[in-house]
N, C-alpha and C positions, 0 to 999 in steps of 0.2 A: 597829154597829161598822163605822168606816170603814177600807178596805183601803189599804194602801201601795201606792206605785207599783210595787213588785216583784211584789205579789201581782195587781194588775191587769195588769200586763205579761204574767205567766205565765198567767193566766187567758186573756187575749187570744190568745196564741200557740196554748194547748191547744185553746180553742174554735175558732179558725180552722182548726188542723189537724183536729180532728175533723169539722168540716163538710166539708173538703175529702176527707178519707178516706171518710166516709160517702157521698158523692156520687161519688167515683172508684170505690170498691170495689163501690158499687151499680151503676153503669154497666157496669163491668167484669164483674160477675156476670151481668146481663143480656145483655150481649155474648157472654160465654162460653156460655151457654145456647143463645142464638140461633145462635151459629157452630158449636156442637157439633151441634145438629139439622141445621143446612144440610150439615154435613160427613157426617153419618150418611145424609141423604137423598141426598147426591152419590155416596157409595159404592153406596147401593142402585141409582142410575142407572147406575153403572159395571157392577155386577152384572147388571142385566138387560140391558144392551146385549151383555154376553157370553153370556148365556143364549139371547138370540134366536137366535144362530147354531145352537145345538143344536136348537131348536124349529123352525127353519127346514129342516135337514138331515131330521128326523123328518116334516114335511110332505111333503118331496119323496118319502121313502120310503113314505108313505102313499098316493101316487098323488095328490098335490095335493089331499088331502082332510084335514079335521079330525076324522076318525073315530077317530083314536088320542088325542085330547086329552080327557082326564078329569080331574076333579079328583084322583084319586089320582096320576096321571101330573105334574099341575102341582105338586103338593105335593111329590113325590118330587125333582124336578128344582130346585126351590126351597129343599131343605134346604141348610143353611149349609155342610156339608162337600162337598155336591156343587156349590154355587156357589162353592167355592174356586177360582180361577182354575188353580192348579197340578194340583189332582185332577180337574179337569174336562177341561182342554185338552191336557195332556201325555198322550202315548201310553202305553197300559197294556200288560200283558203279553199281551193278545191283539189287539194293534194290527193284526197282519196280518190280521185276519178282518174289519176294518172298512174302509171306503171311506178311500182315501188323503185326508188332510186333513181327515177328519171326526172328531170325538171320539165315544168309545164311547158308544151311546145305551143308557139304563137299560131295562130290560124292563119292559114297560106290558101290561095285559090288553086285549083287544079291546072297543071300545066298542059296547054294545048299542044298539038302536034306541030312540030316545025317553029315553035315559038320559044324565044329566050325570055320575052317578057310575060308577065302576068295576064290574067284576063282582059279584055277590051275595057279601056277606061282605068285600068289600074297601073299605078307608077311607083317607083321606089319612094320610100318614105323621104320626105325632106331632111330628117335628121340624118340620113345616111350620107348625106353630102358633106357633113363635117368630119366624118370618119375618113381614115386614110384609104386610098384606092386599093380595095380587096377583092378578089375573083376567086371562084371555086373550079377546080379542075378535077377531072377524072385520071384513072390510072393511065389512060391512053395520051395523057398531056392535051386533051381537048378541053376548052373553056366551057363551063357549064353555065355559070352565072357571074354577074358583075361586070365593072366596066373593063374595056380592053386595057390590057397592060402587057408589057414584053415578058413572054413567059420564060424567056431563055436568060434573062438579066441575072448576073450574079448576086447583085445586092438585094434580090427580093427576099422578104421575110416568109420562110416556107414552113407550114404546121400541117403534117398529115392528118388525114381523117381515117380512123381506124375502128374496125368492128371486129370483136372476137380475135384480136391480135392481128388482123390482117388490113393492110392499107388499102382503102377503096377510093380516095381522093386526097385531094390536097387544097389548103387555104395558102394562097400566096398574096402578100401585101407590099405593095410600094413604100418603102421606108421614108421617113421623113428626112429631107435634105437641108431645111431652113426653118427658122422659127416664124411663123406667121399667124397664129392664133391668137385672139385678143388677149386672152389670160397669159399665155406664154410670152407675147411681147411686152405686156405691162410688167411681168416678172423679170425679163431681161433687162428693161429699162430700170427698175429698180436696183438691179445688181450693178448696172452701170453707174447709176448715181451714186452708190455706196462706193464703188472703186474710185470716183472723182473726190469724194470726201476722204477717203483714206489717203489718195494721194496728196492733197491740199494739207492735211494734217501733218503728213511725213515731212513735206517741205518746210512747213512752219517749225516743226522740231528741228529739222536739220539747220535751219537758220539760226534758231536759238542756239543749239549746240555749238555751231561753227562761230557763231561771235563769241560766246564764252570761252572756247578754246582757242581762237585767234587773240583773243585779248590776253589770255593766260600765257601764250607763247610771246607775244609782242612785248609785253611788259618787261620781262628780264632782258629782251634784246634791246629795248630802249636804254635800259639802265647800262647795258654793256656798251652801247655805242657812247653814252655820256661818259663812262669810265674810261674808254679808249681815247676820247677827246681830252680828258684831263691828262692822260699819259702823254699824247702828242703834245701838248702844252707844256709838259715838263714837271706836271704835278705828280709825284709818284707815292705821295703819302695816303691817297684815298684807297679804301678797300670797299669791294661791293658785298662780300660776305654773305652770298647766297647759300641757303639752306636746302635747296633742291638736290635731288639724288640723281637727276637724269642727266642727259648729255649738256643740256644748257647749264645745270649746276657746275658739271665739270669743266665747262669752257669758262664759267666766270672764275671758279678756283685758278684755272690755269691763267687767266688774266691778272688776278689777284697775285700769283707767283710771278708772273712778268713783271708787274709793279714792284714787287719786293726785291727782285733781280735788279732792275733797273736802278732803284734806290741804292742798292748795294754797290752798284757799278759807278754809279756818280760819286757816292761817298768814296769808294777806292781810287776813283780818278782824282779827286780833290786831294785825297790823303797823298796820291802818288805824286802829284805836283808840288805838294808842301814838301815831301821828303826829298824828291829831286833837288828843289831849291836849296834845302838844307844841306844836302850832301855836297853840291857844288859850291854852296857859300863858305863852307868850313875851309877847304883848302885854298880858296880864292882870297879869303880873308887872311890866313896865314902867310900866304905869298906877297900880297899887298902890305902887310905889317912889316915882314923882313925887307922887302924892297924899300920902303919908306925908311926903316932904320939904317939901310945902307945909304941911302941918299942924303940923310940927315947926318951921315958920318957917326951914328951911336954904335955901329958895329961894322968891324973890319970885313972887306971883301976878301975872304980866304977860301980855302978848300972846304973847310967844314960848313961855311955858310953856303958853298955852291951845292954841297951834297943835300942839305936841308932843303934848298929850293928845288933840287931834283927829285926829292922824294915827294914834294907836294904836287910836281907837275906829273910823276908817274901816278900818283893816286888819282889825280884828274883823269888822266888817260885811261887808267883802268875803269873807272866809273863810267866814262863815255863809252868804252869798248863794251861793257856789260850792258849798258842801255841800249847800244845799238843791236846787240845779239838778242835781247830780250823783244826788242821791237820787231826785229825779223821773224822771230819765232813767232810772236803773236798774229804777225800778218801773213805767216806761211811762206815768209822768203828765205828760210834757212835751207841750204841745199843738202840733200842727203844721197850718199852712194850706198845702197844696202848690198850685202854680201854675207854669206855664212862666216861667222868669226867665233873662236873659242873664247867664251866669257871668262872662264877660268884662268886662262893665261893673261888676259888683260887685267884681271884683278892682281894677279901676281905681279906683273909689271908695274901698276900703280902703286902698290904697297912698296915694291923695291924702291921707286923714286921717291917717295916720301918717308922712307926709314930714318934717314938721317935727320929730317926736320922734325919727325916725331921724338926722337932721342933727345934732340937739343931742348924740346919743350918739356922733358921729362914724363913722356909717355910711352906705353908699350903698344905696338902695332902688331897684331896678329892675324892670320888667316885660318879659318875651320871650313874645309871643304868636304862634305859627306860623299861626294862622288869622286872617284880617282879618275874616271874617264872624261872624256872631253864633254863640255856643255855648250854646243853649238846653238848660236842664235842669229836670226837674221837681222842685221843691224848694220849701221854706219860705224866703222872702227874709230874714226877721229871723234865722232860724237860720244860714243862709249867712253872713250879716253876723258874727255872733257867732263862728262858726267861723274865718273869715279874720281877725278881729280878734284872737282868742285865738293862732292861728298866728303872726302877724306880730309882736305884742307879745312872744311867747315867743322868736322868733327874736331880737328888738332887745335883749331883756333878758339874753340867755345869749350874745351875740357881742361880742367884744373890738374896741375902736377902735384904729386903724382897720380897718374891715372892710366886708364887702357881704353883703347879703342880697338875693337874686334869686328871682323868681318866673316860672316856665315854665308856659304853658297850651297845650295841644295836644288833639287829638280823635282818636278811632277811630271805627270804623263805629257803635258802640252806647254809648260812654262818653267823658266828658271826663276829660282827665288833668292834674291840677294838682301842681307840683313845686316847693316852696319849699325853697331852698339858702342855707345861710349859712356864714361862714367861722370860723376858730378861734375859741374851742376846739372840739374834736370829741369823739366818743363811739365806744366800741367796739361791736362787733355785739351782745354780750350786753347792753350798757347800752342800745342803741336799742330792744331789745325790751321793756325795762321803763318806757320814757319815758311810756307811756300808763297806766301803774298810778297810781291816786290817791296824791297827796301823795309821790310819787317825785321825787327831786332827784339830779342827777348827783353834787353835791358831797357827799362823805363828812362835811364838817364842817357841813352844812346851813346855809351862810352864807345871809344875807338880801339878796344884793346886788339881788335884783329886786324884793323886797318881796311876791312872790307865795307862794301856799300849794303850789303844785305840783298843782293840779286842773285847769289850763286845758286840758291835752292829754287828761286822761281826759274831759272834758265834749266835747272835739272828737270823741274816737272814737265816743261815743254819738251825737252829731249826724250823722256820717257813716254809722253803721250804720242809723240811722232812716230815712236817704235810701236804703238800700239799695246802699250803696257800701262802699268798703275804704279803710283808711288803714295806712300803715306807715312806718317810720324806718329810715334806713340812714345809713352814714357818707357824708358828702359829698366830691365831688372838691375843693370849695373849702376843705376842712380841718375843716368843721364837721359839721352833721346835715342831711340831705336827707329831707323829709317828703313823700311822694306820697300823692296822694288820687285815687281813681278813683269818678266818680260818674255814674249811667246819665244818658244824654241823654233830652230828651224826644222822644216818638214822632215829632213832626212834625220834628224836626232829625236823625232817623237817616238813614244812607245805605242 
């Protein structure tokens, strides 16, 4: 069973959140335990530092001897209640009987010779068993009192016992390495419970956020799926019109643009079919009518009639050839042989070939080249000749006499610019944009003044595009149409 994108997104969010929670809470738990033990051991360090003052005073009272230090004594002063700073250092009710500035000393039995314990029948206070293992050592590293511990261990908590600035002994305590006291264990369990609650709340929040985000992402995707389904079914009129400004919004706008392009393409294809059928039907109708007239004897079969039939046949052949050239160009089937050619010379040759025809039509054909040097372009000479011929023939055919057709050639650092302008009649901006559409004619009546089929400019656009250039049409200052061509220069001719 395949999962939907909503389920995948939710699973991804929950999985990522779970991984982050496990890692974060695990590290937090480990950090808590280590930090808590460090805190407990730091408190023990502070407690021993405060107790060493009491031991130092007792050492002075004993005549600078350790005879008073027994296990019972050490266990009693290490009791938690005795170790409390307030109980130990604040003056008690018998403060007047003690040495000024010295805390009251607990009673201790005299130490017998050769004994580490107190007098017979005396044992360490039971309360001492709750304190960390602590022992008292002299300057010779000999243990004086307390449980046996490893005196050389590096991890021991060490607090020196000093009198008059001189070290006379040292308190050494084995640090806590795990949480085992009831209060500490209870506190640790509360922290663990709190971590579990935080984790569950985080998972619930991640679930809610992922559901909202997944639905927010899946909704436009579902609309896009529906829109693409309509496009594949041939319905190009629907628009999604998303107002989002993110990548999904851009994608929906691109789909809408695709729908517009497909709709325009469908309309152009239908218009092309209608135009082609119209262009083919006209000469066929003329041919059919003249042949019927000849068959019925209404016209005599002579040279004049034969020339008329030949003109219609030539028109059909020209139309079919243009359609074939255009179809090859659209399909990428036109063959091009690129080589550096002089565009200025090609323009002069094309102008010379059509000077006589322009004069017969009552037009003046002129060339204005701003650069006297060669203008080399990397192009197919035969296709460039076809391009120039089509453009000039189109200008001559659609310019009223007396009129002017001008060609202007210039260059930039990387391209050659050719501008062909003619005089009236002109065309509007919107009409200029449609001049390169197949079978488009400016005249709404579709007059046949030129005898052309309206494919010449469409073929010109294909040729220019194949050369990596651009072609555009705008209203001309002379009153007609200005066609501008931009073709890249050959590398050896670039500045």
